[in-house]
C-alpha positions as CSV (number, residue, x, y, z in Angstrom):
1,M,50.0,30.5,-14.5
2,Y,53.6,30.8,-15.7
3,K,53.7,34.5,-14.9
4,M,52.1,33.9,-11.5
5,L,54.8,31.4,-10.6
6,T,57.8,33.3,-12.0
7,G,56.8,37.0,-12.3
8,R,57.5,37.0,-16.0
9,L,56.1,35.7,-19.3
10,P,57.6,32.4,-20.7
11,F,58.7,34.2,-23.9
12,N,60.2,37.6,-24.2
13,A,60.5,38.5,-27.9
14,S,61.1,42.0,-29.3
15,N,58.3,41.8,-31.9
16,Q,55.2,39.8,-32.8
17,L,56.9,37.7,-35.5
18,S,59.7,36.6,-33.1
19,L,57.1,36.0,-30.3
20,T,55.1,33.7,-32.6
21,Y,58.2,31.8,-33.6
22,E,59.2,31.3,-29.9
23,I,55.7,30.1,-29.0
24,L,55.7,27.6,-31.8
25,N,59.3,26.4,-31.6
26,V,61.1,27.3,-28.4
27,A,60.8,25.6,-25.0
28,P,60.3,28.1,-22.2
29,P,62.7,28.0,-19.1
30,M,61.4,25.7,-16.4
31,P,59.7,27.8,-13.7
32,S,62.2,26.5,-11.0
33,Q,65.1,28.1,-13.0
34,L,63.5,31.5,-12.4
35,R,62.2,30.7,-8.9
36,P,64.4,28.0,-7.3
37,E,62.1,27.2,-4.3
38,L,59.3,25.8,-6.6
39,P,58.9,22.0,-6.5
40,A,59.8,19.9,-9.5
41,L,56.2,18.9,-9.8
42,L,55.1,22.4,-10.7
43,D,57.7,22.4,-13.5
44,E,56.1,19.3,-14.9
45,I,52.6,20.6,-14.6
46,C,53.3,24.0,-16.1
47,L,55.3,22.7,-19.0
48,K,52.8,20.0,-19.7
49,A,50.0,22.6,-19.9
50,M,52.1,24.6,-22.4
51,R,53.1,21.7,-24.7
52,K,53.3,22.7,-28.4
53,N,51.1,19.8,-29.4
54,A,47.6,20.1,-27.9
55,T,47.3,16.3,-27.6
56,D,50.2,16.3,-25.2
57,R,48.5,18.7,-22.8
58,Y,46.0,17.8,-20.0
59,D,42.9,16.1,-21.3
60,T,40.5,17.7,-18.8
61,W,40.5,20.5,-16.1
62,I,39.9,17.7,-13.6
63,D,43.3,16.1,-14.4
64,F,44.9,19.5,-14.3
65,G,43.4,20.3,-10.9
66,K,44.4,16.9,-9.4
67,D,48.1,17.6,-10.2
68,L,47.8,21.2,-8.9
69,S,46.5,19.8,-5.7
70,K,49.5,17.6,-5.3
71,A,51.8,20.5,-6.0
72,F,50.0,22.7,-3.5
73,S,50.6,20.0,-0.8
74,A,54.3,19.9,-1.7
75,L,54.5,23.7,-1.3
76,R,52.8,23.6,2.1
77,L,55.2,20.9,3.3
78,A,58.1,23.0,2.1
79,G,56.7,26.1,3.9
80,E,59.0,29.1,4.3
81,T,60.2,29.9,7.8
82,I,60.8,33.5,7.0
83,S,58.2,35.7,5.2
84,D,59.1,37.3,1.9
85,S,58.5,40.7,3.5
86,A,61.1,39.9,6.2
87,K,63.6,38.7,3.6
88,F,63.0,41.9,1.6
89,T,63.7,44.1,4.7
90,E,66.8,42.1,5.4
91,L,68.2,42.5,1.8
92,R,67.4,46.2,2.0
93,T,70.0,46.6,4.8
94,L,72.8,45.1,2.7
95,S,75.1,47.5,0.9
96,F,75.2,45.1,-2.0
97,F,71.6,46.2,-2.9
98,E,72.0,49.9,-2.6
99,D,71.5,50.5,-6.3
100,F,68.3,48.4,-6.4
101,D,64.9,50.1,-6.3
102,D,62.0,48.2,-4.7
103,V,60.9,46.6,-7.9
104,T,64.3,45.2,-8.8
105,L,64.9,44.1,-5.2
106,W,61.6,42.2,-5.2
107,E,62.7,40.6,-8.5
108,A,66.1,39.6,-6.9
109,L,64.2,38.1,-4.0
110,R,61.9,36.1,-6.4
111,I,64.8,34.5,-8.3
112,S,66.8,33.6,-5.2
113,A,66.7,30.8,-2.6
114,W,67.7,31.2,1.0
115,R,69.8,28.6,2.6
116,N,71.1,28.1,6.2
117,I,74.5,26.3,6.2
118,P,76.3,25.0,9.2
119,K,79.8,25.9,10.3
120,G,82.5,23.9,8.5
121,A,80.5,23.1,5.4
122,V,82.0,23.7,2.0
123,I,79.7,25.8,-0.2
124,I,82.0,25.9,-3.2
125,R,84.9,23.6,-4.0
126,E,87.9,24.5,-6.2
127,G,87.7,22.8,-9.6
128,D,84.0,21.9,-9.4
129,S,81.6,23.2,-12.0
130,G,78.9,25.5,-10.7
131,E,75.7,27.2,-11.6
132,S,75.1,29.6,-8.7
133,F,76.5,32.6,-6.9
134,Y,75.9,33.6,-3.3
135,L,75.2,36.6,-1.1
136,L,76.1,36.3,2.5
137,V,73.2,37.5,4.8
138,E,74.7,36.3,8.1
139,G,78.0,34.8,9.2
140,E,81.5,34.5,7.7
141,V,83.1,32.3,5.1
142,D,86.8,31.6,4.3
143,V,88.1,31.8,0.7
144,S,91.1,29.6,-0.1
145,I,93.1,28.4,-3.1
146,N,95.1,25.2,-2.9
147,R,94.2,25.0,0.8
148,T,95.8,28.4,1.5
149,S,93.4,31.0,3.0
150,I,93.4,34.2,1.0
151,N,90.4,36.1,2.2
152,T,87.4,36.2,4.5
153,V,83.9,37.3,3.3
154,R,81.5,38.6,5.8
155,R,77.8,39.8,5.9
156,G,76.9,41.6,2.7
157,G,79.6,40.1,0.7
158,C,79.2,37.8,-2.4
159,F,81.1,34.9,-3.9
160,G,80.9,32.8,-7.0
161,E,79.6,35.6,-9.1
162,L,82.2,35.3,-11.9
163,L,80.0,32.5,-13.4
164,Y,77.5,35.1,-14.4
165,F,80.0,36.6,-16.8
166,S,81.0,33.3,-18.4
167,D,79.4,32.1,-21.7
168,K,80.4,28.5,-21.0
169,V,80.4,26.1,-18.2
170,A,83.0,27.4,-15.8
171,H,85.0,25.7,-13.0
172,R,85.4,27.2,-9.5
173,T,88.8,28.8,-8.9
174,T,88.4,29.0,-5.1
175,T,87.1,27.0,-2.2
176,I,84.5,28.7,0.1
177,A,83.9,27.2,3.5
178,A,81.7,28.4,6.4
179,N,83.7,29.8,9.3
180,T,80.4,30.1,11.3
181,D,76.8,29.1,10.8
182,I,75.7,31.2,7.8
183,T,72.7,32.3,5.9
184,V,73.2,32.8,2.2
185,V,71.0,33.9,-0.7
186,E,71.7,31.6,-3.7
187,I,70.9,32.8,-7.2
188,K,71.4,30.6,-10.2
189,T,73.2,32.4,-13.1
190,I,70.5,31.2,-15.6
191,A,67.8,32.9,-13.5
192,L,69.7,36.2,-13.5
193,K,70.5,36.0,-17.2
194,V,66.8,35.9,-18.1
195,A,65.8,38.4,-15.5
196,S,64.7,41.9,-16.5
197,S,67.3,44.3,-17.9
198,A,66.8,46.6,-14.9
199,C,67.6,43.8,-12.5
200,Q,70.6,42.7,-14.5
201,V,72.0,46.2,-14.6
202,S,71.6,46.6,-10.8
203,F,73.5,43.4,-10.2
204,Q,76.2,44.4,-12.7
205,K,76.7,47.7,-10.8
206,A,76.9,45.8,-7.5
207,F,79.4,43.3,-8.9
208,M,81.5,46.2,-10.2
209,R,81.6,47.7,-6.7
210,V,82.6,44.3,-5.3
211,L,85.4,44.0,-7.9
212,I,86.7,47.5,-7.2
213,D,86.7,46.8,-3.4
214,R,88.7,43.5,-3.9
215,L,91.2,45.3,-6.1
216,T,91.6,48.0,-3.5
217,Q,92.2,45.5,-0.8
218,A,94.7,43.5,-3.0
219,N,96.6,46.7,-3.7
220,A,96.7,47.6,0.0
221,K,98.1,44.2,0.9
222,L,100.8,44.5,-1.9
223,A,101.8,47.9,-0.6
224,T,102.5,46.6,2.9
225,R,104.9,43.9,1.6
């Protein structure tokens, strides 16, 4: 069930001894950490079914089935307006994903959540702590520091990604506000950190290209002063 929901096993050890230790002693990540659109009820159901102590799990299949029925209703109410296939096709057109093969792109889609945000909304606020980074699918956002605009990010750009490289809780260094109605892909850093090595490498390559592009733009601005 866990793999059906998240696309990966709950434990990822390098050998049988380590795997046994994790199964007996380590709590798996909540499914919603790896697939953000999943309702909280599925987290509860899945983790209850996997409790270390058998007496803490479901007593009967009937009880298990009742809770799954409630979760299925929640999923239907939350229904996606865009199919996964359409989202995959859209991501494939973005230069950010040029180093992703189909398998890693599908994984990136699985660990992400799509959000439509209205013009004027603040997505990231300077000084706040954060747990996500964003890829801009449609629209334009303004980047500012101390209320001074320093950059504009357009379709295909990303922001907030520095959190992925931090080993501790980090605070936002910029404010990001929507200049237009926008569509973003939100990915929690914890979801990417436990993604497959191939997926992480593809993201790291993409982040490196973004960083190089930003440095090039900054040098060009300095040269004109």
